[in-house]
Structure formats: structure tokens, C-alpha cells
C-alpha positions, 0 to 999 in steps of 0.5 A: 844728632847726638846730644851729650847735654840736655835741651831746656827742660831736661835737668842736668846731672853730674857725671860721677867721677873717680873720687873716693874710690879710685885709689883703693888697692885690690882686696888683701890675699894670703899671697904677697903681691906687689901692693902688699910689699909696697904697704910693708915698705911704707909701714917700715919707713914710718918710724924713721920718717916720722922721727925726722918729722917729729923732731923738726916739728917739736923744735920748730914749735918750741923755738917759734912759740917760745920766741913770740915774745920777741921780734923774731918769734913770729917770722920763725914760726911762719918759716917753720910752718912753710917747712911743715908744708914741705914735709906734707908734700913729701908725705903725700908723695910717699903715700901716692907712691907706696899706698896709691893715695891720690891727694890734691896738692894744697894751693899756695898762700896768696902772699903777693896780694896780701898787702904789706909785710905784717898781713903776709906774716899773719897769713903765714902764721895762721896757715891751716895747711901748715898747722894740720901738717904739724898735727900730722907729724906730732901723732905720727911718731907713736904711730910709726913706732907701732906700725914698725914694730908690728910689721917687722915682728909680723914678717917673722911671726905672723907672715901667713896673715900679715897681708891682712894685718898690713892692709888694716894698718895701711888703711889707717895711714890712708885715712890720716893722709886724706884727713890731715894732708888734703886741701882744706876744703872745696874753696881751697881747691877752687882757689888753685883752679883759679890760679891756673886759669888766670895764667890761661887767660893772660896767655890767651890775651897775649896771643890775641894781641900778637895776632892783631899786631901781626895782622895789622903789620902784614896787612893794612899797614903794608898797604898804607905804606904802599899807598903813601909811596904811590901818592908821593910818586903821583904828586911828583908826576902831576905836572910833567906827566898828568896821565901817569899821575892819574893812573897812579892815583887810580892804583892808590884808590884801589889800595885804599879799598883793599886796606879798608876791607882788611881793616873791616875783616880785622875789626870783625875778628876782634868783635863783629858789629852784627853781634853787638847790634843784633845778637847771637842769632844774626851773628851766627847766621852771618858766620855760617853763611861763610862756611863751605857746607850748608849750616842750619842755625837754631838759637833758642834764647829768650834774652841776650847773655852778657857781652863777654859770654856772647862774644866767647860763644860767637868765636867758639862757633866761628872757630868750629865752623872753620874747622868744619870747612877745612878738615871735616869733608862734611856735607851738612852741619848744624849749630844749636844754642840754648839756655838751661838754668844758669848755663848757655849750651852750644852744640856744633854738629857735622856729618864729616869724617870724624876723628876730631880730638883735643890732642891734635893741633892747637885749635881745639885745645885753645877753645877748651882753655878759653872756655875753661878760663870762664868756668865753661866746658868743652866736649868733643865726641868724634869717632872715626868715620863721624859724625862729630858733635862738639858741645860747649857750655858757658855760665849764663850771666844776665846782660843787665849785670854785665860789667867790664872785667867781671868774669867767672873762674875755673872750668873743665875740659873733656874729650870723647873719641880720638882722631 
């Protein structure tokens, strides 16, 4: 079985990403390629763009700072810094289009949860993103004059070596954008991830509530309505036709059994009793017994994780085994669960036809979103022809520290192979 993640005892290593080198243009050449022309356009546009930004920034600073002795000074300054954020967004877009610099957008100020008007105002006034954009706009005017002059003159005088001159100036521009217009730090990027994942959690909870409501309305509730009607008819016939009444009561008894079974199935779908009482090993063995192919379950845990993590792990395996039964055409499957340091790993393997992907349907994507919302990872490795290996990673939380409503933040989701 392919294992993209290590078993206990094997140190985990981060997979290197494109950060830091993914936005570098090809080396400069004497020939004027598309990258060189984009850099020339960026450098020529520096003067008019920086002039607008400089005038706005100076006007905003003089007006806002000068009026801080009055009531309207700080609100004007906060409004001006909000405008500086807009200028920074436009500059990042221009650098992304012409220089190929990919800089993440800073997160918005969390003004909704900041209390009253004065705390929100103070947060806006001390906004580090806005002030770094102010600094960026102040130093850009002399730089814009220099780059405009050198580039325009070079088009007529230095055109044989202009690509190399332009590359040097453009690299300085790239450094300014990364240094002054990027998010403040890792904490700010983390806040942006948490804001995104909060929406995923809310949507997932709403979808679960709608599913439970639909199952109750279409299943047990409908049977109970039929049961009430049947008992009412049996009551009316009890004296005049006891045999018919006895038959109706017998049918009602059958409806009660079916309604109870549907309620048990619904309760199992919300949170199975075996998971609460006996933990993941017994619960996963139970859910694997309902799979249409033989499943080998191996749970290597010295202790139980927090209830929330345990529940997510159970429903992840349950959903994946349902996919194995419905779509994989497999002859065998396996489930492995183990802990490595502060992470809980789940791996579901089958020897089916493969081709599973996050891009098809909502099941896999929904699992990836759920795990991402609790700082988890969801990896699908499923080449055409199989086998399929799905690895899920969750943060480990001790059961003794479990608290209602305590859940980690953002996460990651990736996919290998295509259907």
C-alpha cells in the first residue's frame, strides 16, 4: 500500500513549495521578449501612478494628522488609511500583471468583533498594512521619476543593453512590493485562513442540519403520521369490527418498528453510540462490516483523541468506505489509523479502478473542506486503474483537554492523480 505519510517513528518533513522562487522571470537577454516589454511598461507607468499615490498620501497625512486636535481628525485619518489599502491592492495587481510578483492579499481588519466605535477607530488608525502602504507611496515618487527617466532615455540611447538595465530596476520594484505590500507576518496570513475556514464550518453545519431535517421529515416523521392515522382508524373499528381493528394495530406495530429503526440509523449518522462507548477501533470495525468488500482495519492508538477529532475521523472513514462500496469496484480495502507526534493519520486504501479526484462530485471535496476547517489535510492518490490511497491528517488533541466548541483553525487540501 502506498503511504504518502509516515507511520509512527518516522519524522515528518514539509514538502517544499513554490514560495520564494515561483515568480522569478527568465534571465534577461539582449532580445526584447515579452517579459522585458512588461517590465518596460511597468517602469514607464511608475511616474504617473506614483504621482497619484504621492499626492493622495501627502494630502491624507496633512489633513488627517493636522486635524487630530479636532474631533474629525482621527476618523479622517482612518478613512485615509483605508484608501491607502486600496492603493496597495491596485499596486499589487499591477505588479502581478506586469512583473509576475505573486503577493498574498492582507487580511481585512476584524472591525466587527472589536467592540464599540472607539476600539474600531483605534484599530483602523494603527493599521500596519495602511501605514506600510503610506511609506511605499512616499518613496515611490522619486523612484518613479528615476525609473521613468532611465527607461525612456534607454529606449533611445541604451537599447542594446536596456533589457539588463530594466531587469535590475524591475527587481528593485519587486523587492519593494514584497517588502512593503505583502501581509505583515505569518500571523496575519493565519487570520485570513481562519476567516475563510470559518465560512466552511458554518456552511457544513448548515448542510448537516438540513440533512437531519430532511431525513426526519421524509422518514420517521412520515411513518409516525401514518401510525397515528392507523391507530385512529383502529380505535373507530374497535367495537364494530374487532378483527379489522386488530389487523390495523398489527400494521401500526410494524410501522413503529420501522420508525424506531430509522431513528436509530439517523442517530448513528449524527454520532454512533459505539464510537462514544468504545472508541475508534470498535466504531471503524463496525462501519467496515457494512462495506461491500472485505476491509482490514488497523488502529494503532495508545489513547483516544478528543471527541471532536474522533468524530471527524470516524465520519471521514465512513464516507470513504461508502465511496469504495459504490464506485471503486474493488476486491479488498484497508483502513489504517495511527498517531505521529501531534497529528492523527488516517489512510484508506482499495485495489479498485482508481481515478478518484477532488474535482468530481461533492463528496471528496466536502471531506477536504471539513478537514481543512480543523487544520487537517486530505490527500488523494488515485491513478487510472488504481489502486486508490486516501490519506487524511488531523491535529491530535488529548481527550482530557477536550472542550465544547474548541477547534483548531485553517488547513490544507491537496490531490494527486486524476479521475
